[in-house]
BALOBA-1460 file (C-alpha; in Angstrom, 3 decimals):
// residues 250
<rec num="1" residu="m" x="16.731" y="-22.794" z="2.853"/>
<rec num="2" residu="i" x="15.067" y="-20.108" z="0.725"/>
<rec num="3" residu="s" x="15.062" y="-16.578" z="2.109"/>
<rec num="4" residu="i" x="14.077" y="-13.223" z="0.676"/>
<rec num="5" residu="d" x="17.025" y="-10.849" z="0.466"/>
<rec num="6" residu="l" x="16.251" y="-7.254" z="-0.525"/>
<rec num="7" residu="r" x="19.608" y="-5.762" z="0.400"/>
<rec num="8" residu="g" x="20.516" y="-2.945" z="-1.974"/>
<rec num="9" residu="k" x="16.879" y="-2.383" z="-2.971"/>
<rec num="10" residu="n" x="15.383" y="1.082" z="-2.521"/>
<rec num="11" residu="a" x="11.752" y="1.205" z="-1.348"/>
<rec num="12" residu="l" x="9.110" y="3.898" z="-0.929"/>
<rec num="13" residu="i" x="5.987" y="3.095" z="1.104"/>
<rec num="14" residu="t" x="3.136" y="5.614" z="1.289"/>
<rec num="15" residu="g" x="1.132" y="5.483" z="4.494"/>
<rec num="16" residu="g" x="4.116" y="3.537" z="5.722"/>
<rec num="17" residu="t" x="4.121" y="4.267" z="9.444"/>
<rec num="18" residu="r" x="0.753" y="2.949" z="10.686"/>
<rec num="19" residu="g" x="-1.310" y="-0.199" z="10.366"/>
<rec num="20" residu="i" x="-0.754" y="-2.244" z="7.210"/>
<rec num="21" residu="g" x="1.769" y="0.241" z="5.841"/>
<rec num="22" residu="r" x="3.866" y="0.041" z="8.995"/>
<rec num="23" residu="a" x="3.913" y="-3.754" z="8.787"/>
<rec num="24" residu="i" x="5.000" y="-3.535" z="5.146"/>
<rec num="25" residu="s" x="7.778" y="-1.060" z="5.940"/>
<rec num="26" residu="r" x="8.968" y="-3.312" z="8.751"/>
<rec num="27" residu="r" x="8.990" y="-6.453" z="6.587"/>
<rec num="28" residu="l" x="10.910" y="-4.768" z="3.764"/>
<rec num="29" residu="a" x="13.460" y="-3.362" z="6.205"/>
<rec num="30" residu="q" x="13.837" y="-6.767" z="7.854"/>
<rec num="31" residu="a" x="14.608" y="-8.231" z="4.424"/>
<rec num="32" residu="g" x="17.370" y="-5.647" z="3.988"/>
<rec num="33" residu="a" x="15.760" y="-2.978" z="1.806"/>
<rec num="34" residu="n" x="16.370" y="0.734" z="2.268"/>
<rec num="35" residu="t" x="13.043" y="2.352" z="3.140"/>
<rec num="36" residu="i" x="11.354" y="5.725" z="2.925"/>
<rec num="37" residu="a" x="7.998" y="5.700" z="4.730"/>
<rec num="38" residu="v" x="5.580" y="8.518" z="3.932"/>
<rec num="39" residu="y" x="3.171" y="9.745" z="6.587"/>
<rec num="40" residu="r" x="0.671" y="12.587" z="6.806"/>
<rec num="41" residu="g" x="0.779" y="13.755" z="10.399"/>
<rec num="42" residu="n" x="1.135" y="11.230" z="13.232"/>
<rec num="43" residu="e" x="4.693" y="12.028" z="14.304"/>
<rec num="44" residu="a" x="4.736" y="9.604" z="17.245"/>
<rec num="45" residu="s" x="3.774" y="6.626" z="15.099"/>
<rec num="46" residu="a" x="6.243" y="7.691" z="12.410"/>
<rec num="47" residu="l" x="9.108" y="7.768" z="14.916"/>
<rec num="48" residu="e" x="8.122" y="4.386" z="16.330"/>
<rec num="49" residu="s" x="8.068" y="2.908" z="12.828"/>
<rec num="50" residu="l" x="11.464" y="4.391" z="12.027"/>
<rec num="51" residu="a" x="12.948" y="2.923" z="15.222"/>
<rec num="52" residu="e" x="11.552" y="-0.506" z="14.311"/>
<rec num="53" residu="r" x="13.191" y="-0.418" z="10.904"/>
<rec num="54" residu="q" x="16.504" y="0.869" z="12.176"/>
<rec num="55" residu="a" x="16.621" y="-1.829" z="14.861"/>
<rec num="56" residu="f" x="17.314" y="-4.508" z="12.225"/>
<rec num="57" residu="g" x="20.694" y="-2.894" z="11.608"/>
<rec num="58" residu="i" x="20.385" y="-3.317" z="7.841"/>
<rec num="59" residu="g" x="19.864" y="-0.627" z="5.210"/>
<rec num="60" residu="n" x="19.097" y="3.069" z="5.478"/>
<rec num="61" residu="h" x="15.700" y="4.254" z="6.678"/>
<rec num="62" residu="q" x="13.857" y="7.525" z="6.944"/>
<rec num="63" residu="n" x="10.422" y="9.123" z="6.983"/>
<rec num="64" residu="i" x="8.962" y="11.892" z="4.837"/>
<rec num="65" residu="i" x="5.846" y="13.851" z="5.745"/>
<rec num="66" residu="a" x="3.473" y="14.559" z="2.847"/>
<rec num="67" residu="d" x="-0.226" y="14.628" z="2.011"/>
<rec num="68" residu="i" x="-0.453" y="12.507" z="-1.120"/>
<rec num="69" residu="g" x="-3.896" y="13.921" z="-1.844"/>
<rec num="70" residu="e" x="-2.258" y="17.271" z="-2.658"/>
<rec num="71" residu="e" x="-0.534" y="17.435" z="-6.043"/>
<rec num="72" residu="l" x="2.090" y="19.985" z="-5.006"/>
<rec num="73" residu="q" x="3.074" y="17.881" z="-2.018"/>
<rec num="74" residu="v" x="3.316" y="14.797" z="-4.237"/>
<rec num="75" residu="d" x="5.619" y="16.740" z="-6.551"/>
<rec num="76" residu="g" x="7.786" y="17.637" z="-3.556"/>
<rec num="77" residu="l" x="7.816" y="14.015" z="-2.390"/>
<rec num="78" residu="i" x="8.903" y="12.795" z="-5.817"/>
<rec num="79" residu="s" x="11.734" y="15.323" z="-5.847"/>
<rec num="80" residu="e" x="12.923" y="14.202" z="-2.389"/>
<rec num="81" residu="v" x="12.842" y="10.535" z="-3.395"/>
<rec num="82" residu="k" x="14.966" y="11.280" z="-6.462"/>
<rec num="83" residu="d" x="17.497" y="13.080" z="-4.263"/>
<rec num="84" residu="i" x="17.627" y="10.273" z="-1.699"/>
<rec num="85" residu="y" x="17.794" y="7.488" z="-4.284"/>
<rec num="86" residu="p" x="19.801" y="8.999" z="-7.171"/>
<rec num="87" residu="e" x="20.672" y="5.495" z="-8.348"/>
<rec num="88" residu="g" x="16.981" y="4.649" z="-8.785"/>
<rec num="89" residu="l" x="13.944" y="3.150" z="-7.062"/>
<rec num="90" residu="d" x="13.183" y="-0.568" z="-6.885"/>
<rec num="91" residu="l" x="10.029" y="-0.953" z="-4.787"/>
<rec num="92" residu="l" x="7.048" y="1.406" z="-4.891"/>
<rec num="93" residu="i" x="4.298" y="0.543" z="-2.411"/>
<rec num="94" residu="l" x="1.099" y="2.586" z="-2.810"/>
<rec num="95" residu="n" x="-0.579" y="1.963" z="0.514"/>
<rec num="96" residu="a" x="-1.914" y="5.306" z="1.772"/>
<rec num="97" residu="g" x="-5.647" y="5.851" z="1.505"/>
<rec num="98" residu="i" x="-8.709" y="7.207" z="3.247"/>
<rec num="99" residu="g" x="-12.145" y="5.685" z="3.754"/>
<rec num="100" residu="l" x="-15.498" y="7.173" z="2.928"/>
<rec num="101" residu="s" x="-18.825" y="5.585" z="3.778"/>
<rec num="102" residu="g" x="-22.341" y="6.843" z="3.249"/>
<rec num="103" residu="t" x="-25.113" y="6.881" z="0.733"/>
<rec num="104" residu="v" x="-24.747" y="8.382" z="-2.717"/>
<rec num="105" residu="t" x="-27.483" y="10.945" z="-2.097"/>
<rec num="106" residu="e" x="-26.074" y="12.175" z="1.211"/>
<rec num="107" residu="t" x="-22.339" y="12.470" z="0.448"/>
<rec num="108" residu="a" x="-20.832" y="15.867" z="-0.297"/>
<rec num="109" residu="p" x="-19.065" y="16.272" z="-3.658"/>
<rec num="110" residu="a" x="-16.006" y="17.670" z="-1.857"/>
<rec num="111" residu="d" x="-15.670" y="14.439" z="0.155"/>
<rec num="112" residu="w" x="-15.972" y="12.387" z="-3.028"/>
<rec num="113" residu="r" x="-13.255" y="14.421" z="-4.758"/>
<rec num="114" residu="r" x="-10.924" y="14.219" z="-1.775"/>
<rec num="115" residu="m" x="-11.255" y="10.449" z="-1.588"/>
<rec num="116" residu="l" x="-10.559" y="10.073" z="-5.304"/>
<rec num="117" residu="e" x="-7.515" y="12.336" z="-5.064"/>
<rec num="118" residu="v" x="-6.014" y="10.306" z="-2.221"/>
<rec num="119" residu="n" x="-7.035" y="6.769" z="-3.177"/>
<rec num="120" residu="l" x="-6.726" y="6.905" z="-6.956"/>
<rec num="121" residu="g" x="-5.240" y="10.204" z="-8.059"/>
<rec num="122" residu="s" x="-2.122" y="9.698" z="-5.949"/>
<rec num="123" residu="a" x="-1.486" y="6.357" z="-7.669"/>
<rec num="124" residu="f" x="-1.404" y="8.161" z="-11.011"/>
<rec num="125" residu="l" x="0.803" y="11.021" z="-9.782"/>
<rec num="126" residu="l" x="3.307" y="8.802" z="-8.001"/>
<rec num="127" residu="s" x="3.456" y="6.299" z="-10.857"/>
<rec num="128" residu="r" x="3.887" y="9.089" z="-13.387"/>
<rec num="129" residu="g" x="6.698" y="10.648" z="-11.390"/>
<rec num="130" residu="l" x="8.512" y="7.595" z="-10.067"/>
<rec num="131" residu="v" x="8.076" y="4.727" z="-12.535"/>
<rec num="132" residu="p" x="10.679" y="6.381" z="-14.813"/>
<rec num="133" residu="e" x="13.072" y="6.207" z="-11.834"/>
<rec num="134" residu="m" x="12.496" y="2.483" z="-11.259"/>
<rec num="135" residu="r" x="15.245" y="0.052" z="-12.113"/>
<rec num="136" residu="r" x="14.767" y="-3.113" z="-14.134"/>
<rec num="137" residu="g" x="13.424" y="-5.861" z="-11.878"/>
<rec num="138" residu="g" x="11.430" y="-3.336" z="-9.851"/>
<rec num="139" residu="s" x="8.042" y="-4.000" z="-8.314"/>
<rec num="140" residu="l" x="5.076" y="-1.687" z="-7.762"/>
<rec num="141" residu="v" x="2.412" y="-2.890" z="-5.325"/>
<rec num="142" residu="a" x="-0.820" y="-1.019" z="-4.638"/>
<rec num="143" residu="i" x="-2.995" y="-1.859" z="-1.651"/>
<rec num="144" residu="g" x="-6.590" y="-2.314" z="-2.725"/>
<rec num="145" residu="s" x="-9.666" y="-3.554" z="-0.872"/>
<rec num="146" residu="g" x="-12.326" y="-6.200" z="-1.039"/>
<rec num="147" residu="s" x="-14.754" y="-3.379" z="-1.762"/>
<rec num="148" residu="g" x="-12.985" y="-2.936" z="-5.093"/>
<rec num="149" residu="h" x="-14.071" y="-6.457" z="-6.033"/>
<rec num="150" residu="d" x="-17.462" y="-6.928" z="-4.363"/>
<rec num="151" residu="p" x="-20.313" y="-4.451" z="-3.778"/>
<rec num="152" residu="i" x="-20.645" y="-3.490" z="-0.116"/>
<rec num="153" residu="p" x="-23.578" y="-1.353" z="1.067"/>
<rec num="154" residu="g" x="-22.487" y="2.147" z="2.026"/>
<rec num="155" residu="l" x="-19.096" y="1.909" z="0.303"/>
<rec num="156" residu="a" x="-19.972" y="2.966" z="-3.239"/>
<rec num="157" residu="f" x="-17.370" y="5.736" z="-3.238"/>
<rec num="158" residu="y" x="-14.540" y="3.802" z="-1.628"/>
<rec num="159" residu="g" x="-15.330" y="0.734" z="-3.723"/>
<rec num="160" residu="a" x="-15.377" y="2.744" z="-6.948"/>
<rec num="161" residu="a" x="-11.948" y="4.200" z="-6.185"/>
<rec num="162" residu="k" x="-10.483" y="0.795" z="-5.340"/>
<rec num="163" residu="a" x="-12.041" y="-0.835" z="-8.403"/>
<rec num="164" residu="g" x="-10.488" y="1.935" z="-10.466"/>
<rec num="165" residu="l" x="-7.147" y="1.232" z="-8.797"/>
<rec num="166" residu="n" x="-7.377" y="-2.427" z="-9.830"/>
<rec num="167" residu="m" x="-7.782" y="-1.500" z="-13.491"/>
<rec num="168" residu="f" x="-5.208" y="1.276" z="-13.345"/>
<rec num="169" residu="i" x="-2.561" y="-1.113" z="-12.023"/>
<rec num="170" residu="a" x="-3.535" y="-3.860" z="-14.489"/>
<rec num="171" residu="d" x="-3.099" y="-1.432" z="-17.385"/>
<rec num="172" residu="l" x="0.098" y="-0.008" z="-15.891"/>
<rec num="173" residu="a" x="1.534" y="-3.535" z="-15.722"/>
<rec num="174" residu="q" x="1.182" y="-3.757" z="-19.500"/>
<rec num="175" residu="e" x="2.972" y="-0.432" z="-19.964"/>
<rec num="176" residu="v" x="5.923" y="-1.092" z="-17.672"/>
<rec num="177" residu="g" x="6.392" y="-4.809" z="-18.294"/>
<rec num="178" residu="p" x="8.761" y="-4.375" z="-21.252"/>
<rec num="179" residu="a" x="11.059" y="-2.375" z="-18.948"/>
<rec num="180" residu="g" x="11.211" y="-5.336" z="-16.562"/>
<rec num="181" residu="i" x="8.947" y="-3.747" z="-13.936"/>
<rec num="182" residu="r" x="6.013" y="-5.561" z="-12.366"/>
<rec num="183" residu="a" x="2.799" y="-4.014" z="-10.993"/>
<rec num="184" residu="n" x="0.220" y="-5.753" z="-8.799"/>
<rec num="185" residu="v" x="-2.579" y="-5.070" z="-6.315"/>
<rec num="186" residu="v" x="-2.971" y="-6.701" z="-2.907"/>
<rec num="187" residu="s" x="-6.559" y="-6.503" z="-1.635"/>
<rec num="188" residu="p" x="-6.978" y="-7.124" z="2.100"/>
<rec num="189" residu="g" x="-10.206" y="-8.328" z="3.637"/>
<rec num="190" residu="g" x="-11.248" y="-7.426" z="7.189"/>
<rec num="191" residu="t" x="-7.966" y="-6.537" z="8.880"/>
<rec num="192" residu="d" x="-7.485" y="-5.373" z="12.459"/>
<rec num="193" residu="t" x="-5.034" y="-2.527" z="12.918"/>
<rec num="194" residu="s" x="-3.982" y="-0.864" z="16.147"/>
<rec num="195" residu="f" x="-4.845" y="2.672" z="15.029"/>
<rec num="196" residu="q" x="-8.449" y="2.175" z="13.904"/>
<rec num="197" residu="e" x="-10.533" y="5.040" z="15.227"/>
<rec num="198" residu="n" x="-13.756" y="3.125" z="14.789"/>
<rec num="199" residu="a" x="-12.540" y="-0.410" z="15.364"/>
<rec num="200" residu="p" x="-15.264" y="-3.054" z="15.201"/>
<rec num="201" residu="l" x="-16.643" y="-4.315" z="18.492"/>
<rec num="202" residu="p" x="-15.450" y="-7.804" z="19.496"/>
<rec num="203" residu="t" x="-18.839" y="-9.285" z="18.599"/>
<rec num="204" residu="v" x="-18.706" y="-7.657" z="15.164"/>
<rec num="205" residu="r" x="-15.142" y="-8.886" z="14.601"/>
<rec num="206" residu="q" x="-16.160" y="-12.409" z="15.569"/>
<rec num="207" residu="e" x="-19.130" y="-12.281" z="13.225"/>
<rec num="208" residu="s" x="-17.031" y="-11.075" z="10.291"/>
<rec num="209" residu="a" x="-14.438" y="-13.786" z="10.980"/>
<rec num="210" residu="s" x="-17.151" y="-16.447" z="10.717"/>
<rec num="211" residu="h" x="-17.605" y="-15.524" z="7.052"/>
<rec num="212" residu="n" x="-14.168" y="-16.622" z="5.869"/>
<rec num="213" residu="a" x="-12.597" y="-20.047" z="5.548"/>
<rec num="214" residu="l" x="-9.924" y="-19.479" z="8.186"/>
<rec num="215" residu="r" x="-12.385" y="-18.178" z="10.804"/>
<rec num="216" residu="r" x="-10.271" y="-15.249" z="11.939"/>
<rec num="217" residu="r" x="-9.730" y="-11.578" z="11.157"/>
<rec num="218" residu="g" x="-6.673" y="-10.571" z="9.231"/>
<rec num="219" residu="v" x="-3.707" y="-8.760" z="10.774"/>
<rec num="220" residu="p" x="-1.313" y="-6.348" z="9.030"/>
<rec num="221" residu="d" x="1.464" y="-8.939" z="8.775"/>
<rec num="222" residu="d" x="-0.849" y="-11.136" z="6.675"/>
<rec num="223" residu="v" x="-0.841" y="-8.421" z="4.033"/>
<rec num="224" residu="a" x="2.812" y="-7.496" z="4.504"/>
<rec num="225" residu="g" x="3.898" y="-11.068" z="3.821"/>
<rec num="226" residu="v" x="2.214" y="-11.066" z="0.413"/>
<rec num="227" residu="v" x="3.705" y="-7.668" z="-0.418"/>
<rec num="228" residu="l" x="7.151" y="-8.978" z="0.542"/>
<rec num="229" residu="f" x="6.670" y="-11.914" z="-1.834"/>
<rec num="230" residu="l" x="5.638" y="-9.597" z="-4.682"/>
<rec num="231" residu="c" x="8.725" y="-7.457" z="-4.061"/>
<rec num="232" residu="s" x="11.009" y="-10.458" z="-4.338"/>
<rec num="233" residu="d" x="12.442" y="-12.411" z="-7.253"/>
<rec num="234" residu="l" x="10.155" y="-15.288" z="-6.237"/>
<rec num="235" residu="a" x="7.352" y="-13.305" z="-7.896"/>
<rec num="236" residu="g" x="9.391" y="-12.561" z="-11.004"/>
<rec num="237" residu="f" x="6.607" y="-13.700" z="-13.385"/>
<rec num="238" residu="v" x="3.677" y="-12.271" z="-11.414"/>
<rec num="239" residu="t" x="2.303" y="-8.992" z="-12.734"/>
<rec num="240" residu="g" x="-1.032" y="-7.373" z="-13.518"/>
<rec num="241" residu="q" x="-2.750" y="-9.314" z="-10.723"/>
<rec num="242" residu="a" x="-5.100" y="-8.368" z="-7.891"/>
<rec num="243" residu="i" x="-4.382" y="-10.804" z="-5.070"/>
<rec num="244" residu="r" x="-6.980" y="-11.045" z="-2.336"/>
<rec num="245" residu="v" x="-5.744" y="-11.563" z="1.221"/>
<rec num="246" residu="n" x="-9.034" y="-12.228" z="2.967"/>
<rec num="247" residu="g" x="-9.049" y="-15.800" z="4.261"/>
<rec num="248" residu="a" x="-11.396" y="-16.784" z="1.402"/>
<rec num="249" residu="a" x="-14.171" y="-14.541" z="2.662"/>
<rec num="250" residu="l" x="-17.664" y="-15.260" z="1.403"/>
């Protein structure tokens, strides 16, 4: 029987206490990894996520509060991670992000800058600060989006940031590969999460599900399973890829 064993691995997951990030944190903890989950402000969800991870009785787990769209807070986060994992980091999961929809002519420049800082700028800052701390055999996984692959009306800004993330990670994979570190993107399709403020109506969810081969919406564990694979030795020759987890959506 093949199983994924991440015991002794040190992981950082941004946006790691809600939705897809929470599922990723849970999966990594279940596989034995030590986890630090970063969150921006929902204390209740952060504590629930921490309890889930601790319940497996394996590894050491904690949360750190930080706004990864703010450079000074990212610097503080990097410093804390170095203190917690003095022996080095193995798994860096760049999940946190914000959405922005609207037309190009009606969107405020400040909103555009904020979205770029969170969705793309944080990937640069965290990679710059933490890749040097990653041990050989490490894995960096960024969470992208279908909008970074296909044009979607009203998502020019979000799609541009996610498309940029795809190329950033592909180039980063070339830089870090000689050090034995892998870097990949996982791009979810329509995925239902429990915290969505503007969750699609049931009829809308059913309609979107009809446009993929599996005829259902995704759930966070669909994405977390692929991330777990990429963090494992089973994916030892997989790097520089953008893997779509969307049920073969059309």
